[in-house]
C-alpha positions as CSV (number, residue, x, y, z in Angstrom):
1,M,-117.1,-32.2,82.6
2,Q,-116.8,-30.9,79.2
3,V,-113.1,-29.9,78.3
4,P,-112.8,-26.3,76.7
5,R,-112.3,-26.5,73.2
6,W,-109.0,-24.4,73.3
7,R,-107.3,-27.1,75.3
8,T,-108.5,-29.5,72.9
9,L,-106.9,-27.6,69.9
10,G,-103.9,-27.1,72.1
11,K,-103.0,-30.6,72.7
12,A,-103.8,-31.3,68.7
13,L,-101.0,-28.4,67.9
14,F,-98.8,-29.8,70.1
15,R,-99.1,-33.3,69.0
16,V,-98.5,-31.8,65.7
17,L,-95.4,-29.9,66.6
18,V,-93.7,-33.1,68.7
19,V,-94.4,-35.0,65.7
20,W,-92.8,-32.5,63.4
21,A,-90.2,-31.7,65.9
22,V,-89.5,-35.5,65.7
23,S,-89.5,-36.2,62.0
24,T,-87.2,-32.8,61.4
25,V,-84.2,-34.9,64.1
26,T,-85.1,-37.8,62.1
27,M,-83.7,-36.3,59.1
28,V,-81.2,-34.7,60.3
29,V,-79.9,-38.0,61.8
30,L,-80.5,-40.0,58.4
31,A,-78.7,-36.9,57.0
32,A,-75.4,-37.7,59.0
33,V,-75.8,-41.5,58.7
34,L,-76.7,-41.5,54.4
35,P,-73.9,-40.7,51.8
36,D,-76.3,-39.1,48.9
37,F,-79.0,-37.4,51.7
38,R,-77.8,-33.7,52.3
39,L,-79.2,-30.8,53.8
40,Q,-76.6,-28.2,53.4
41,S,-74.9,-26.6,50.4
42,A,-71.6,-28.2,48.8
43,D,-69.8,-25.4,50.7
44,G,-71.2,-26.4,54.0
45,D,-74.1,-24.3,56.0
46,S,-74.3,-23.2,59.5
47,A,-75.7,-25.8,61.9
48,T,-79.1,-23.1,62.7
49,R,-79.5,-23.5,58.5
50,I,-79.2,-27.2,58.4
51,A,-81.9,-27.5,61.2
52,I,-84.3,-24.6,59.2
53,T,-83.7,-27.1,55.9
54,A,-84.4,-30.6,58.0
55,A,-87.6,-28.8,59.5
56,A,-88.8,-27.0,56.5
57,G,-88.6,-30.8,54.4
58,A,-89.8,-32.7,57.6
59,G,-93.2,-29.9,57.2
60,A,-93.8,-30.3,53.5
61,F,-93.1,-34.2,53.3
62,G,-95.8,-34.3,56.6
63,L,-98.4,-32.0,54.6
64,L,-97.9,-34.2,51.3
65,S,-98.7,-37.2,53.0
66,A,-101.5,-36.1,54.9
67,L,-102.6,-34.1,51.8
68,V,-101.7,-36.2,48.6
69,W,-101.0,-39.7,49.7
70,P,-104.9,-40.8,49.8
71,V,-105.7,-39.5,47.0
72,L,-102.6,-40.9,45.4
73,V,-104.2,-44.6,47.4
74,R,-107.2,-43.9,45.7
75,A,-105.9,-43.3,42.4
76,L,-104.2,-47.0,42.4
77,L,-107.8,-48.7,43.0
78,L,-106.5,-50.8,40.0
79,V,-103.3,-51.5,40.9
80,P,-102.3,-55.6,42.0
81,A,-102.9,-55.2,45.7
82,F,-99.5,-57.1,46.6
83,V,-97.7,-54.8,44.3
84,L,-99.0,-51.8,46.3
85,G,-97.2,-53.0,49.0
86,L,-93.9,-52.7,47.0
87,L,-95.2,-49.5,45.3
88,V,-95.7,-47.3,48.4
89,F,-92.1,-47.2,49.2
90,F,-91.2,-45.7,45.6
91,L,-94.7,-43.2,46.1
92,N,-93.1,-42.2,49.5
93,A,-89.9,-41.9,48.5
94,S,-91.3,-39.9,45.2
95,L,-93.0,-37.5,47.8
96,L,-89.9,-36.9,50.0
97,L,-88.4,-35.8,46.2
98,L,-90.8,-33.2,45.7
99,A,-91.2,-32.0,49.2
100,L,-87.0,-31.3,49.8
101,D,-87.6,-29.4,45.8
102,L,-91.1,-27.5,47.4
103,A,-89.7,-27.0,50.8
104,P,-89.0,-22.8,50.8
105,V,-85.1,-22.7,52.3
106,G,-82.5,-24.5,52.5
107,N,-80.1,-27.0,49.4
108,G,-81.6,-30.2,50.6
109,T,-81.2,-33.5,47.9
110,V,-81.1,-36.8,48.2
111,G,-80.8,-40.0,45.8
112,P,-83.5,-41.7,44.6
113,E,-82.7,-45.0,45.9
114,T,-81.5,-43.4,49.3
115,A,-85.2,-41.8,49.1
116,V,-86.7,-44.8,49.4
117,V,-85.0,-45.4,53.1
118,V,-85.2,-41.8,54.0
119,A,-89.1,-41.9,53.7
120,A,-89.5,-45.0,54.8
121,V,-87.7,-44.5,58.4
122,M,-89.9,-40.9,58.6
123,S,-93.2,-42.3,58.0
124,A,-92.8,-44.9,60.9
125,A,-91.1,-42.3,63.2
126,S,-93.6,-39.8,62.6
127,S,-96.6,-42.6,63.0
128,A,-94.9,-44.1,66.2
129,T,-94.6,-40.6,67.8
130,S,-98.1,-39.6,66.9
131,T,-100.0,-43.1,68.0
132,A,-97.9,-43.0,71.9
133,L,-98.8,-38.9,72.1
134,T,-102.4,-40.6,71.3
135,V,-102.6,-43.2,73.4
136,H,-101.5,-41.6,76.5
137,D,-104.3,-39.2,75.5
138,D,-107.6,-40.2,77.1
139,G,-109.6,-37.8,75.7
140,A,-108.2,-38.3,72.4
141,Y,-108.6,-41.9,72.7
142,R,-112.5,-41.5,73.7
143,R,-113.2,-39.1,70.9
144,R,-111.7,-41.2,68.5
145,L,-114.4,-44.0,70.0
146,A,-117.1,-41.8,70.0
147,R,-116.2,-40.2,66.2
148,L,-116.5,-44.1,65.4
149,A,-119.5,-45.1,67.3
150,D,-121.2,-42.0,65.9
151,R,-120.0,-43.6,62.3
152,R,-121.8,-46.7,63.7
153,R,-125.2,-45.1,64.8
154,R,-125.4,-43.0,61.4
155,R,-125.0,-46.7,59.2
156,Q,-127.6,-48.0,61.4
157,D,-130.2,-45.4,61.8
158,A,-132.9,-47.8,60.8
159,T,-132.2,-49.5,64.3
160,A,-136.1,-49.6,65.6
161,G,-136.0,-45.4,64.9
162,D,-133.3,-44.9,67.3
163,P,-130.1,-44.6,66.5
164,A,-129.1,-43.9,69.8
165,R,-130.1,-46.6,71.8
166,P,-127.5,-49.2,73.2
167,L,-126.5,-52.0,71.0
168,P,-126.1,-55.4,71.6
169,P,-123.4,-57.1,71.7
170,G,-121.7,-57.9,68.7
171,T,-119.6,-61.7,67.9
172,V,-116.2,-61.6,66.2
173,F,-115.4,-65.4,64.8
174,L,-111.6,-66.1,64.2
175,Q,-110.8,-69.1,62.2
176,L,-106.7,-70.7,62.9
177,D,-106.7,-72.0,59.5
178,G,-105.4,-75.7,59.5
179,V,-105.1,-75.7,63.7
180,G,-106.3,-79.3,64.6
181,H,-108.1,-79.5,68.6
182,D,-104.9,-81.5,69.7
183,V,-102.2,-79.1,68.6
184,L,-104.7,-76.6,70.5
185,R,-104.7,-78.4,73.1
186,D,-101.1,-78.9,73.5
187,A,-100.6,-75.2,72.7
188,L,-102.6,-74.1,76.0
189,R,-100.4,-76.6,78.4
190,E,-97.3,-75.6,80.8
191,R,-94.2,-77.0,79.1
192,P,-91.4,-78.8,80.9
193,G,-88.3,-76.7,81.0
194,T,-84.9,-76.8,82.9
195,G,-84.2,-78.2,86.3
196,G,-88.0,-79.3,86.9
197,R,-89.0,-75.9,85.9
198,T,-92.2,-75.4,83.6
199,R,-92.2,-73.0,80.6
200,P,-95.4,-71.1,79.8
201,P,-98.0,-72.7,77.0
202,L,-97.0,-72.0,73.1
203,M,-100.8,-69.8,73.4
204,E,-100.4,-68.0,77.0
205,H,-103.1,-65.6,75.9
206,V,-105.3,-68.0,74.4
207,A,-104.4,-70.8,77.4
208,A,-106.0,-68.1,79.9
209,W,-109.0,-67.7,78.2
210,A,-109.7,-71.7,78.3
211,A,-109.1,-71.6,82.1
212,T,-111.3,-69.2,82.6
213,T,-113.8,-67.6,80.1
214,H,-113.7,-70.0,77.2
215,R,-114.2,-73.7,76.8
216,L,-112.8,-75.7,74.4
217,T,-114.8,-78.5,72.1
218,P,-113.8,-80.6,69.3
219,W,-115.8,-81.0,66.4
220,R,-115.7,-83.7,63.8
221,T,-115.2,-82.5,60.3
222,D,-117.0,-84.2,56.3
223,W,-115.3,-86.9,54.9
224,S,-113.5,-83.5,52.9
225,S,-111.6,-82.0,55.5
226,Q,-110.6,-78.9,54.1
227,T,-111.0,-75.0,53.8
228,G,-113.1,-74.9,51.0
229,A,-115.7,-77.7,52.2
230,S,-115.6,-76.8,55.9
231,Q,-115.9,-72.8,55.1
232,L,-118.5,-72.7,52.7
233,G,-121.0,-75.0,55.6
234,I,-119.9,-72.8,58.5
235,L,-120.5,-69.5,56.5
236,H,-122.9,-70.7,53.8
237,G,-125.0,-73.3,55.5
238,S,-124.7,-76.0,53.0
239,N,-121.4,-78.2,51.4
240,E,-123.5,-80.6,49.6
241,D,-121.9,-81.7,47.0
242,V,-118.1,-80.4,47.9
243,P,-116.5,-83.8,47.6
244,A,-113.1,-82.6,47.8
245,F,-110.9,-79.3,47.5
246,R,-111.0,-79.8,43.8
247,W,-113.1,-82.7,41.3
248,Y,-113.4,-82.9,38.0
249,E,-117.1,-82.4,36.8
250,K,-117.6,-84.0,33.5
251,E,-121.0,-82.1,32.3
252,S,-118.7,-79.0,31.9
253,G,-115.2,-81.0,31.5
254,E,-113.7,-78.4,33.7
255,V,-111.8,-79.5,37.5
256,M,-113.7,-77.3,39.7
257,I,-110.8,-76.1,43.0
258,S,-112.2,-74.5,46.0
259,N,-109.3,-71.6,46.3
260,R,-109.8,-70.8,42.8
261,P,-111.7,-67.3,42.5
262,T,-114.6,-68.7,39.9
263,S,-114.7,-71.8,41.1
264,A,-115.8,-70.1,44.8
265,A,-117.7,-67.6,43.3
266,E,-120.1,-71.1,41.8
267,L,-119.5,-73.2,45.1
268,Q,-120.8,-69.9,46.9
269,R,-123.8,-69.6,44.6
270,R,-124.5,-73.1,44.7
271,A,-124.2,-73.2,48.7
272,A,-126.6,-70.0,48.8
273,A,-128.7,-71.5,46.4
274,R,-129.2,-75.1,48.4
275,S,-129.5,-73.2,51.9
276,G,-131.9,-70.4,51.3
277,H,-129.8,-67.8,52.5
278,A,-127.1,-65.3,51.8
279,G,-124.9,-66.3,54.8
280,L,-124.2,-66.3,58.2
281,L,-123.2,-62.2,58.3
282,T,-125.8,-61.2,56.0
283,D,-127.2,-58.6,59.4
284,D,-124.4,-56.1,59.2
285,G,-121.4,-58.7,58.9
286,A,-117.5,-58.3,57.2
287,S,-115.7,-61.5,55.9
288,R,-111.8,-61.1,56.1
289,G,-109.4,-63.5,54.4
290,N,-111.9,-65.5,54.0
291,L,-112.8,-68.3,50.7
292,F,-116.7,-66.8,50.7
293,T,-118.4,-64.0,51.7
294,G,-120.5,-65.3,54.0
295,G,-123.6,-62.9,52.8
296,A,-121.5,-60.0,54.5
297,D,-121.7,-56.1,52.9
298,Q,-118.0,-55.8,54.3
299,L,-115.5,-57.5,52.5
300,A,-111.4,-57.7,52.4
301,L,-109.1,-60.3,50.8
302,V,-112.8,-62.8,50.1
303,L,-111.7,-65.2,46.8
304,S,-114.8,-65.8,45.9
305,I,-115.5,-62.1,44.6
306,A,-111.5,-61.7,44.2
307,A,-112.0,-62.5,40.1
308,R,-114.1,-59.3,40.0
309,R,-112.4,-56.4,38.3
310,G,-112.8,-52.5,39.2
311,R,-114.2,-50.9,42.1
312,A,-116.9,-54.3,42.3
313,N,-114.0,-56.0,43.8
314,R,-114.6,-54.7,47.2
315,S,-112.4,-57.2,48.5
316,R,-109.3,-55.7,47.4
317,S,-110.3,-52.6,49.5
318,G,-108.7,-54.1,52.8
319,Y,-105.3,-54.2,51.2
320,F,-106.0,-49.8,50.1
321,A,-107.1,-49.4,53.7
322,Y,-103.8,-51.3,55.4
323,F,-101.3,-49.7,53.0
324,C,-102.5,-46.0,52.6
325,D,-100.8,-45.5,56.1
326,P,-96.9,-45.7,54.6
327,A,-95.6,-46.7,58.2
328,N,-97.9,-49.9,57.8
329,A,-96.3,-50.8,54.8
330,A,-92.7,-50.4,55.9
331,R,-93.2,-52.3,58.8
332,T,-95.2,-54.9,57.2
333,A,-92.6,-54.6,54.5
334,A,-89.6,-55.3,56.9
335,S,-91.1,-58.5,58.8
336,F,-91.8,-59.9,55.1
337,I,-88.5,-59.5,54.4
338,A,-87.4,-61.3,57.8
339,E,-89.6,-63.8,57.5
340,L,-88.3,-64.7,54.1
341,F,-85.0,-64.8,55.8
342,R,-86.5,-67.1,58.6
343,E,-87.9,-69.8,56.2
344,I,-84.3,-69.7,54.1
345,G,-82.3,-70.5,57.6
346,Q,-85.4,-73.0,59.1
347,S,-84.8,-74.7,55.8
348,L,-81.6,-75.4,55.7
349,A,-81.4,-75.8,59.4
350,A,-83.9,-79.0,58.5
351,K,-81.9,-80.2,55.5
352,A,-79.0,-80.0,57.7
353,R,-81.0,-81.9,60.8
354,R,-81.4,-84.3,58.0
355,D,-85.6,-84.1,58.6
356,R,-87.9,-86.6,57.7
357,P,-90.3,-86.4,55.8
358,R,-89.3,-83.5,54.5
359,V,-90.7,-81.6,51.0
360,G,-88.9,-79.6,48.8
361,R,-88.9,-75.4,50.0
362,G,-87.5,-73.6,47.3
363,G,-88.4,-71.8,44.4
364,L,-91.7,-69.3,45.7
365,Y,-92.5,-70.8,48.6
366,P,-90.3,-68.6,50.8
367,F,-92.2,-65.9,49.4
368,I,-95.7,-67.3,49.5
369,R,-94.8,-68.0,53.5
370,A,-93.7,-64.8,53.8
371,F,-97.5,-63.8,52.2
372,A,-99.4,-66.1,54.5
373,T,-97.1,-65.5,58.0
374,V,-96.8,-61.3,57.4
375,V,-98.7,-59.8,54.8
376,E,-102.5,-61.6,55.1
377,R,-102.2,-61.6,58.6
378,D,-101.6,-58.2,59.3
379,V,-104.4,-56.7,56.8
380,V,-107.1,-59.2,58.2
381,V,-105.5,-58.2,61.7
382,A,-105.7,-54.2,60.8
383,A,-109.4,-55.0,59.2
384,V,-110.8,-56.8,62.1
385,I,-109.7,-54.1,64.7
386,G,-111.4,-51.5,61.8
387,D,-114.5,-53.3,62.5
388,I,-114.7,-53.8,66.4
389,L,-113.7,-50.3,66.4
390,S,-116.8,-49.5,64.1
391,G,-119.0,-51.4,66.1
392,R,-119.7,-54.2,63.5
393,T,-122.2,-56.9,64.3
394,A,-120.7,-60.2,63.3
395,V,-117.1,-60.2,61.9
396,Y,-115.4,-63.7,60.6
397,A,-111.7,-64.2,59.6
398,D,-109.5,-66.5,58.8
399,L,-105.9,-66.4,59.7
400,V,-104.2,-68.9,57.4
401,A,-100.6,-68.8,58.8
402,Y,-100.5,-71.5,60.5
403,D,-101.9,-74.2,57.5
404,E,-99.3,-72.4,55.4
405,V,-96.3,-73.5,57.2
406,A,-97.7,-76.7,58.6
407,H,-97.9,-78.0,55.0
408,H,-94.1,-77.8,54.4
409,S,-92.7,-77.8,58.0
410,G,-95.0,-80.6,59.8
411,P,-98.2,-80.2,62.3
412,R,-96.0,-80.1,65.3
413,S,-92.7,-78.8,63.7
414,R,-90.4,-76.2,65.6
415,D,-91.5,-73.6,62.7
416,T,-95.2,-74.3,63.2
417,H,-94.4,-73.6,67.3
418,Q,-93.2,-69.7,66.7
419,V,-96.3,-69.2,64.2
420,L,-98.4,-70.4,67.1
421,R,-96.6,-67.8,69.2
422,R,-97.0,-64.9,66.6
423,L,-101.1,-66.0,66.0
424,D,-101.0,-65.6,69.8
425,R,-99.7,-62.4,70.1
426,S,-102.2,-60.9,67.1
427,L,-105.4,-62.7,69.0
428,A,-104.0,-60.6,72.2
429,L,-104.1,-57.7,70.6
430,I,-107.6,-58.3,69.2
431,A,-109.0,-58.7,72.8
432,K,-107.4,-55.9,73.6
433,V,-109.2,-53.7,71.1
434,I,-112.8,-55.4,72.0
435,D,-111.6,-54.0,75.2
436,H,-112.1,-50.4,74.2
437,A,-114.9,-51.2,71.7
438,P,-118.2,-48.9,71.8
439,R,-120.5,-52.0,72.1
440,D,-119.5,-55.4,73.9
441,Y,-118.5,-58.5,71.7
442,R,-118.6,-62.0,71.9
443,L,-114.8,-63.4,70.9
444,V,-114.9,-67.5,69.5
445,L,-111.9,-68.8,67.8
446,L,-112.3,-71.7,65.8
447,S,-110.4,-74.1,62.7
448,D,-111.9,-75.4,59.6
449,H,-109.5,-78.5,59.8
450,G,-106.6,-80.3,61.8
451,Q,-103.6,-81.1,60.0
452,S,-102.4,-85.3,59.8
453,P,-98.3,-85.3,59.8
454,G,-96.8,-87.8,57.0
455,A,-94.5,-88.5,54.3
456,T,-96.5,-87.9,50.3
457,F,-97.2,-91.0,48.8
458,A,-95.0,-90.4,45.9
459,D,-92.4,-90.3,48.5
460,R,-92.8,-93.4,50.4
461,Y,-93.9,-95.3,47.3
462,G,-92.0,-93.8,44.2
463,L,-94.4,-93.4,42.3
464,T,-97.3,-91.0,42.0
465,L,-101.5,-91.5,42.3
466,Q,-101.8,-90.5,38.8
467,D,-99.1,-93.7,38.2
468,L,-100.5,-96.3,39.9
469,V,-104.2,-95.1,37.9
470,R,-102.0,-95.6,34.9
471,A,-100.8,-98.8,35.6
472,G,-103.5,-100.1,36.5
473,C,-105.4,-99.1,33.2
474,G,-102.9,-100.4,31.2
475,L,-101.6,-97.2,30.2
476,P,-97.6,-95.9,29.9
477,V,-96.4,-95.1,32.7
478,P,-94.2,-91.6,32.5
479,R,-90.5,-92.0,33.6
480,R,-90.4,-88.7,35.4
481,A,-94.3,-87.4,36.3
482,R,-94.6,-84.1,37.9
483,R,-96.2,-84.0,41.0
484,T,-99.5,-82.5,42.3
485,R,-98.7,-79.2,43.5
486,S,-99.9,-77.9,47.2
487,G,-102.8,-76.5,46.7
488,A,-102.3,-74.3,49.8
489,E,-104.9,-71.3,50.2
490,A,-102.5,-68.5,50.2
491,R,-100.8,-69.7,47.3
492,V,-104.0,-68.9,45.2
493,A,-104.8,-65.9,48.3
494,A,-100.9,-64.5,46.8
495,R,-102.2,-65.2,42.9
496,A,-105.2,-63.1,43.5
497,A,-103.3,-60.1,45.3
498,L,-101.3,-60.1,42.2
499,R,-104.0,-60.1,40.0
500,R,-102.3,-63.4,38.0
501,P,-104.5,-65.4,35.8
502,E,-105.6,-68.6,37.5
503,A,-103.1,-71.3,36.9
504,A,-103.7,-74.7,35.0
505,E,-102.4,-77.6,37.4
506,A,-100.1,-80.2,36.7
507,P,-100.5,-82.6,35.9
508,E,-103.8,-82.6,35.1
509,R,-105.9,-80.4,32.7
510,E,-107.9,-78.5,34.5
511,T,-110.3,-78.4,31.3
512,R,-111.3,-81.2,28.9
513,R,-113.2,-80.7,25.7
514,G,-114.4,-84.1,24.3
515,P,-113.4,-87.6,25.1
516,S,-110.9,-88.9,26.2
517,R,-109.4,-92.2,27.5
518,D,-107.1,-90.7,29.9
519,P,-108.1,-91.0,33.6
520,V,-108.4,-87.9,35.3
521,V,-106.7,-88.2,38.5
522,L,-106.3,-85.3,41.2
523,G,-105.0,-85.0,44.5
524,S,-106.5,-83.5,47.5
525,G,-104.5,-84.3,50.8
526,N,-104.4,-87.6,51.4
527,L,-107.8,-88.0,49.2
528,G,-107.4,-88.6,45.3
529,L,-110.4,-89.2,42.8
530,V,-110.4,-90.7,39.8
531,S,-112.5,-89.8,36.8
532,F,-113.1,-91.2,33.4
533,P,-114.4,-88.8,31.0
534,D,-114.8,-91.3,28.2
535,L,-117.4,-93.0,30.6
536,P,-120.6,-90.8,31.1
537,G,-122.5,-89.9,34.3
538,R,-121.2,-91.7,37.1
539,A,-119.4,-94.7,36.1
540,S,-120.5,-97.7,37.9
541,R,-118.1,-100.5,39.3
542,E,-119.1,-102.1,36.6
543,D,-118.1,-100.1,34.0
544,I,-115.0,-99.6,35.4
545,E,-114.0,-103.1,35.8
546,R,-115.5,-104.1,31.9
547,H,-112.8,-101.0,30.8
548,H,-109.6,-101.7,33.1
549,P,-110.3,-104.6,34.8
550,A,-106.8,-104.9,36.7
551,L,-107.4,-101.0,38.1
552,L,-109.5,-101.5,41.3
553,R,-107.6,-104.7,42.4
554,T,-104.5,-102.7,41.8
555,L,-105.7,-99.5,43.8
556,A,-107.2,-101.5,47.1
557,E,-104.5,-103.8,46.8
558,H,-101.7,-101.7,47.3
559,P,-99.7,-100.7,50.9
560,G,-100.8,-97.1,50.8
561,I,-104.0,-97.3,49.9
562,G,-106.9,-97.5,53.4
563,F,-109.7,-97.6,50.9
564,L,-111.6,-97.0,47.7
565,L,-115.0,-96.2,47.3
566,V,-117.0,-96.5,44.2
567,R,-121.0,-96.9,43.0
568,S,-122.0,-100.5,41.9
569,A,-124.9,-100.4,39.7
570,E,-126.5,-103.9,41.7
571,H,-125.3,-103.1,45.5
572,G,-125.1,-98.8,45.3
573,P,-122.1,-97.6,47.3
574,V,-119.3,-99.9,47.9
575,V,-116.1,-99.4,50.3
576,L,-113.2,-101.3,49.0
577,G,-109.7,-102.6,50.8
578,R,-107.2,-105.2,51.2
579,D,-107.5,-108.7,51.2
580,G,-110.6,-108.9,49.2
581,A,-112.5,-106.2,51.8
582,E,-116.1,-105.3,50.6
583,H,-118.3,-103.0,52.8
584,R,-121.5,-102.5,51.3
585,L,-122.7,-99.2,52.4
586,D,-126.8,-99.4,52.0
587,S,-127.2,-102.6,53.2
588,G,-124.4,-103.2,56.5
589,E,-122.8,-106.2,54.4
590,G,-119.2,-106.8,55.1
591,A,-118.8,-104.2,57.7
592,E,-117.4,-106.6,60.3
593,R,-114.4,-106.0,57.9
594,S,-115.3,-103.1,56.8
595,P,-111.7,-100.6,55.7
596,L,-113.4,-98.0,57.3
597,N,-113.3,-99.4,61.1
598,A,-109.2,-98.2,61.0
599,F,-110.6,-94.3,60.5
600,G,-112.7,-94.4,63.9
601,P,-115.9,-93.4,64.4
602,G,-118.2,-91.5,62.2
603,A,-116.0,-92.8,59.0
604,V,-119.0,-94.4,57.7
605,E,-121.5,-91.7,58.1
606,A,-119.3,-89.5,56.2
607,V,-118.3,-91.7,53.3
608,R,-122.0,-92.5,53.0
609,R,-123.0,-88.9,52.6
610,T,-120.4,-88.2,49.9
611,A,-121.2,-91.0,48.3
612,G,-124.6,-89.4,47.6
613,F,-123.0,-86.3,46.0
614,P,-123.7,-86.2,42.4
615,H,-120.0,-84.8,41.5
616,A,-118.4,-87.7,43.7
617,A,-115.5,-89.3,41.5
618,D,-115.7,-92.4,39.5
619,I,-113.3,-93.7,42.3
620,M,-112.1,-92.0,45.7
621,V,-109.3,-93.1,46.5
622,N,-108.4,-92.4,50.8
623,S,-104.7,-93.1,51.8
624,A,-103.7,-95.9,54.4
625,C,-103.8,-93.9,58.1
626,D,-101.0,-95.5,60.3
627,P,-103.1,-96.1,63.8
628,A,-100.2,-95.5,65.9
629,T,-99.2,-92.4,64.9
630,G,-102.2,-91.0,62.7
631,A,-99.6,-90.2,59.4
632,V,-100.9,-90.6,56.2
633,H,-99.6,-90.0,53.0
634,A,-101.0,-87.0,50.9
635,F,-100.8,-87.4,47.2
636,E,-99.9,-83.1,47.0
637,E,-96.5,-82.3,48.1
638,Q,-97.1,-81.9,51.5
639,I,-95.9,-83.7,55.2
640,G,-98.5,-81.9,56.9
641,S,-102.2,-82.7,54.9
642,H,-105.6,-82.5,55.1
643,G,-108.5,-83.6,53.0
644,G,-109.5,-87.0,54.0
645,L,-109.6,-89.2,56.6
646,G,-107.1,-90.3,58.9
647,G,-105.7,-88.8,62.0
648,E,-105.7,-85.3,63.3
649,Q,-107.0,-83.4,60.1
650,S,-110.8,-84.8,60.9
651,R,-110.4,-83.1,64.7
652,P,-110.6,-78.9,64.4
653,F,-111.9,-77.2,67.6
654,L,-114.4,-74.6,68.9
655,L,-113.3,-72.2,71.8
656,W,-116.4,-70.6,72.9
657,P,-117.3,-68.0,75.5
658,R,-118.7,-69.9,78.7
659,D,-121.5,-67.5,78.8
660,L,-122.8,-68.9,75.4
661,T,-125.3,-71.6,74.9
662,P,-123.2,-75.0,74.6
663,P,-122.8,-76.0,71.0
664,V,-123.7,-79.7,71.8
665,A,-125.6,-81.7,74.3
666,D,-123.3,-83.5,77.4
667,G,-122.4,-86.2,75.7
668,A,-122.9,-85.4,71.8
669,E,-120.7,-84.8,69.3
670,L,-120.5,-82.1,67.1
671,V,-120.1,-83.3,63.6
672,G,-120.1,-81.3,60.4
673,A,-119.8,-77.9,58.7
674,E,-123.0,-77.9,58.6
675,R,-124.4,-78.3,61.8
676,V,-121.4,-75.7,63.3
677,H,-123.2,-73.2,60.9
678,E,-126.6,-73.9,63.1
679,V,-124.4,-73.5,66.1
680,L,-122.7,-70.2,65.0
681,R,-126.3,-69.0,64.1
682,R,-128.1,-69.5,67.1
683,W,-124.9,-67.5,68.8
684,L,-125.6,-64.3,66.7
685,D,-129.6,-64.9,67.9
686,E,-128.7,-65.2,71.4
687,A,-126.7,-62.3,71.0
688,A,-129.0,-60.2,69.0
689,A,-131.8,-61.0,71.8
690,A,-128.8,-60.2,74.3
691,R,-129.5,-57.3,76.9
692,P,-126.9,-54.6,75.6
693,T,-124.0,-52.9,77.8
694,T,-124.9,-49.1,78.4
695,D,-121.7,-48.2,80.7
696,P,-118.9,-46.6,78.7
697,P,-114.9,-47.9,79.7
698,A,-114.0,-46.6,82.7
699,D,-110.9,-43.9,82.5
700,E,-108.4,-46.7,84.1
701,E,-109.4,-49.0,81.2
702,L,-109.1,-46.3,78.6
703,A,-105.5,-45.4,80.0
704,A,-104.2,-49.1,79.7
705,S,-105.0,-49.5,76.3
706,R,-101.8,-48.8,74.4
707,V,-103.0,-50.6,70.6
708,L,-103.7,-47.3,68.7
């Protein structure tokens, strides 16, 4: 039965009055507790006049927030996105000062510093009240869904010429960056507690899915087990010629870095040219928080377009869509500050416990961590929720919080356990929204790689890979060489949000013009790359031994090195190891003593594939791996690392709905990011061909939702 229009208008007016009343009470309370905030004249006013002043000020502030705030955000499209999160508070305070000045009655005054606090609290209170009233009003919630669905139908009016036709299921792919298969499996198990009792899993909601509606499958990465290679293959169908996270290209004299915006844009262009299509998300897709677009039209926080300036950079719209609500800014800022203190406390606790291994966690790292675990998480989750409520066909989002913390705290530390719990809550929120979306959705969780623990190469052996290479070349070794900085995704995402220029990495020079006799040494987790700019093309083993006779043996015999890959002019790709081990990959000669045998099944195929890349380094160096613990030695400042072979870093996961076809046949193994792309594309095709569901959500289901 249709609700009378007067009743709908009456409910809307009631909500406005309640929000106004709550804002008024909030303003009165704040005036009573804050010394620089007054709602009365110096001579004093009656309680009635104070209430009228508060009501007038709250009303004026509400009107300005509703009418002026969106205009201000639109006018600030060129402001660095990360700065906007802080600027929100000052703009909100300015609106409060203006509201008190424009209020027709009263003598309200507030200091500029106090105005920031008052405006933030009032925005949060009014937003919470409005949300609570709307959620408990099933009609309002239903109308919101109807508006979103109608917007969706207008946007897809080309659907067989019938915009009212029910839509087939959509698909949401959520990437838990760096969460390995074994880490997730352990997070889904009950944990031992006190008194013989058990505690719930770290990820309770995901555990429930795995036990009922989903299945967990591992897959194996390529040799380069890092986000750049994996996500490029998953989203664009090709990660050919991506030998590592960073590598040197002799023809241009530049270092390509997967999470640098200009490099990411070039890698995306190359992948699209090789695969022959724009990507996984070309059909009404959205890309959120990723390195690459995947061919999507709807973008937020996507690094490959972050180098664009002005309105062409649609990726930054995700920040503005989120921060245009002052309450979002207040909530995220409070969580950001809490995360700063949490990291400082956890770092001090690790020092007090004398945890080993350990890396430095000072400087800007607490801010980078808070950005990854709070700001980026909140913005990405909000964008995904918006995509679901608008009925988008395919969504792919990357949540990087675990990966960032695990680099500095370790893959299985107490710190990462807290991150996994918070990720579980975010996933549960998204799943709850899916239950009330205007179309059915299939939720797929996956990761791009795992992480392997271990002390850094420099910490374990007292010298960097660059030191070792220079010593093997007979070059002077700096007394205190700088170490390779961590290349975690969150660091560059934060720089992109701040619109900071792309920083050069130490100790290697990112751009080299003209020949040089100094080797270029790069670290990508526990994978090292050595290139010789003075040797044209891919230097052969024979050329390297002619110019640097002691280098290859110096590297191969070092206890922290697992194996080397070089190219022989006579025998093709050759793997070198300790005690003179030599495995010729083309002929198979020396396979019985191959250093690759210690790195598990698939290592030979992975190394052979990379050996054929045009931009493989002159020497590819993989650290040693402890067969008992899976520990490796990163050539960066990371105690949880990925990028090469060894341990859990090469074993990510796929958690998929049971009503989808299996990724691979029983007994087969899913190998390589390009193969994962084929699986996800098949699932999207299956969804497009699926019979759509026409039944709307039941009233009791609508009443159960409390997420808007």
